C-alpha positions in Angstrom: 240.8 -45.9 109.1 239.5 -45.7 112.7 240.3 -49.0 114.5 239.5 -50.2 118.0 240.4 -53.4 119.8 238.1 -54.8 122.5 238.5 -57.6 125.0 236.4 -58.7 127.9 235.4 -61.8 130.0 232.3 -63.2 128.4 229.7 -64.3 131.0 228.2 -66.7 128.4 231.4 -68.4 127.4 233.3 -68.1 130.7 236.5 -66.9 128.9 238.1 -63.8 127.5 236.8 -62.8 124.0 238.3 -60.4 121.6 237.1 -58.4 118.6 238.1 -55.5 116.4 236.0 -52.6 115.2 236.8 -50.8 112.0 235.2 -47.4 111.3 233.5 -44.7 113.2 229.9 -44.7 111.9 227.5 -46.1 109.4 225.6 -49.3 109.1 226.9 -51.8 111.6 228.4 -55.0 110.2 228.8 -58.1 112.3 231.6 -60.1 110.5 232.1 -63.7 111.4 235.5 -65.3 110.7 236.2 -68.3 108.6 236.7 -71.8 110.0 238.7 -71.7 113.2 240.0 -68.3 112.2 240.6 -65.2 114.3 239.1 -61.8 114.6 242.2 -60.2 112.9 242.4 -62.5 109.8 240.1 -60.5 107.5 242.4 -57.5 108.0 245.5 -59.7 107.3 243.9 -61.1 104.2 243.0 -57.7 102.8 239.2 -58.1 103.1 239.0 -55.1 105.4 241.2 -53.2 103.1 238.8 -53.9 100.3 236.2 -52.0 102.3 238.4 -49.1 103.1 236.3 -46.5 101.2 232.9 -47.2 102.8 234.6 -47.6 106.2 236.5 -44.3 106.0 233.5 -42.5 104.6 231.4 -43.5 107.5 229.1 -45.7 105.6 230.0 -49.0 107.3 231.3 -49.9 110.8 232.6 -53.4 110.9 232.8 -55.6 114.0 235.1 -58.6 113.3 234.4 -61.1 116.1 236.5 -64.0 117.1 235.6 -67.7 116.7 235.4 -70.5 119.2 235.0 -73.2 116.4 237.7 -75.3 118.0 235.6 -75.4 121.2 232.4 -76.2 119.3 232.0 -77.8 115.9 235.7 -78.6 115.5 236.2 -79.9 119.1 236.3 -83.5 118.0 237.3 -84.9 121.3 234.0 -83.7 122.9 230.7 -85.4 122.5 228.6 -83.8 119.8 225.9 -82.7 122.3 228.6 -80.7 124.1 229.8 -79.2 120.8 226.3 -78.0 119.9 225.7 -76.6 123.4 229.0 -74.7 123.2 227.9 -73.2 119.8 224.7 -72.1 121.4 226.6 -70.3 124.2 228.6 -68.5 121.4 225.3 -67.4 119.9 224.2 -65.9 123.3 227.6 -64.2 123.5 226.9 -62.6 120.1 223.3 -61.6 120.8 223.7 -60.5 124.5 227.2 -59.1 124.5 228.5 -58.1 121.1 225.3 -56.5 119.7 224.8 -54.4 122.8 228.4 -53.1 122.5 227.7 -52.2 118.8 224.5 -50.3 119.9 226.4 -48.4 122.6 229.1 -47.3 120.1 226.8 -46.6 117.1 223.1 -45.6 117.1 222.7 -46.5 113.5 219.7 -48.9 113.5 220.8 -51.0 110.5 222.8 -54.2 111.2 224.2 -56.7 108.8 225.3 -60.2 109.6 228.1 -61.3 107.3 230.6 -64.1 106.9 232.8 -66.3 104.7 233.1 -70.1 104.7 232.1 -71.3 108.2 231.6 -67.6 109.0 228.8 -67.6 106.4 227.1 -70.4 108.3 227.3 -68.3 111.5 226.1 -65.2 109.8 223.1 -66.7 108.0 222.1 -68.9 110.9 222.1 -66.2 113.6 220.3 -63.8 111.3 217.6 -66.4 110.5 217.2 -67.3 114.2 217.1 -63.6 115.4 215.8 -61.7 112.4 214.5 -58.9 114.6 218.1 -57.6 115.0 219.2 -57.7 111.3 218.4 -55.8 108.1 220.7 -57.8 105.9 222.5 -61.1 105.9 225.3 -62.1 103.5 226.8 -65.6 103.2 229.9 -66.1 101.1 231.1 -69.6 100.3 229.0 -71.0 103.1 227.6 -74.4 104.1 224.3 -74.2 105.8 224.0 -77.8 107.1 227.0 -78.9 109.0 225.7 -82.4 109.4 226.0 -83.2 105.7 229.1 -84.6 103.9 230.0 -82.2 101.0 233.1 -83.0 99.0 236.1 -83.1 101.4 234.0 -81.5 104.1 232.6 -84.1 106.5 229.6 -84.1 108.9 230.9 -82.1 111.8 228.7 -83.9 114.3 229.5 -87.5 113.1 225.9 -88.6 112.8 224.6 -87.1 116.0 221.2 -85.5 115.8 218.9 -83.8 118.3 216.5 -80.9 118.4 219.3 -78.3 119.1 221.2 -79.6 116.1 218.1 -79.4 113.9 217.4 -75.8 115.1 220.9 -74.8 114.3 221.0 -75.9 110.6 219.2 -73.4 108.3 218.9 -76.0 105.5 217.0 -78.2 108.0 214.7 -75.7 109.8 213.8 -73.3 107.0 211.8 -75.9 105.0 209.6 -76.5 108.0 209.4 -72.9 109.3 205.7 -71.8 109.7 206.0 -69.1 112.3 204.3 -66.1 110.5 206.1 -63.5 112.5 209.6 -64.9 111.8 208.7 -65.5 108.1 207.6 -61.9 107.8 210.8 -60.7 109.4 212.8 -62.8 107.0 210.8 -61.5 104.1 211.8 -57.9 104.9 215.5 -58.8 105.3 218.0 -58.3 102.4 219.6 -61.7 102.0 222.5 -62.5 99.7 224.3 -65.8 98.9 227.5 -66.0 96.9 229.1 -69.2 96.0 231.5 -70.6 93.3 230.2 -72.8 90.5 232.8 -75.5 91.5 232.5 -75.0 95.3 231.7 -78.1 97.3 228.7 -76.3 98.9 226.9 -75.1 95.8 224.2 -77.8 95.9 223.5 -77.0 99.6 223.2 -73.3 98.6 220.8 -74.1 95.9 218.8 -76.3 98.3 218.4 -73.5 100.8 217.7 -71.0 98.1 214.9 -73.2 96.8 213.2 -73.5 100.2 213.5 -69.8 100.8 211.6 -69.1 97.6 209.1 -71.7 98.6 208.5 -69.6 101.8 208.2 -66.4 99.8 211.5 -65.1 101.1 213.2 -63.0 98.5 217.0 -63.2 98.2 219.9 -62.7 95.8 221.8 -65.8 94.7 225.1 -65.2 93.0 227.3 -67.9 91.4 230.9 -67.0 90.7 233.1 -68.8 88.2 235.3 -71.6 89.4 236.0 -72.4 93.1 235.5 -69.1 94.9 236.3 -70.4 98.4 239.4 -68.1 98.7 240.3 -64.8 100.2 240.9 -63.2 96.8 237.3 -63.8 95.9 236.0 -62.6 99.3 237.9 -59.3 98.7 235.8 -58.8 95.6 232.6 -60.1 97.1 232.5 -57.7 100.0 232.7 -54.8 97.6 229.7 -56.0 95.7 227.5 -57.2 98.5 228.1 -55.0 101.6 
């Protein structure tokens, strides 16, 4: 399997950022890590190995990006306004730095946004906010409103709310989305949600799915048995949904 390591100083984040690229051609896959995880963890957990055939055959080229969750949503010593602003800087890094790198390396027009756990939030949110760049979005075991308490998972902003928070939570902004251009771009996108029946986030997934249908946005919604918030499930999911 072709594999490349990249590291550069991000102008948006003002720090070095790393990522790993797997594959030499095919549809580009932007793969966000789980909560506070690193760009190499999907390889260590066997998730990249589960995609060996499509990667080696040139059907997929996977860009595993790093997280800065401990500087944004999980930076609990910082004021929530600073946390959300740091998250928005991360979005700009992805859009203005990572996506251009992928286009330089691979002229395949088709781009997927994919993630597991908190990575599913990142994948769905960035695809919904910038649908012009993506043909497909896949969220596995995701929570799409980080301001809600769900099981043992607490409100990551501790009650703080502002416009930037609202515009960063798909479960909040999708019900009120009326921009026809964005809605049409979302309607042409292939959208997939996968969640376990016993996962803490299943009601949130159902809520977002309901409002997507209300907006005429077709998507696939898959419920797995038990609690599927584990790497062994993600190894199976990526083979079904990517």
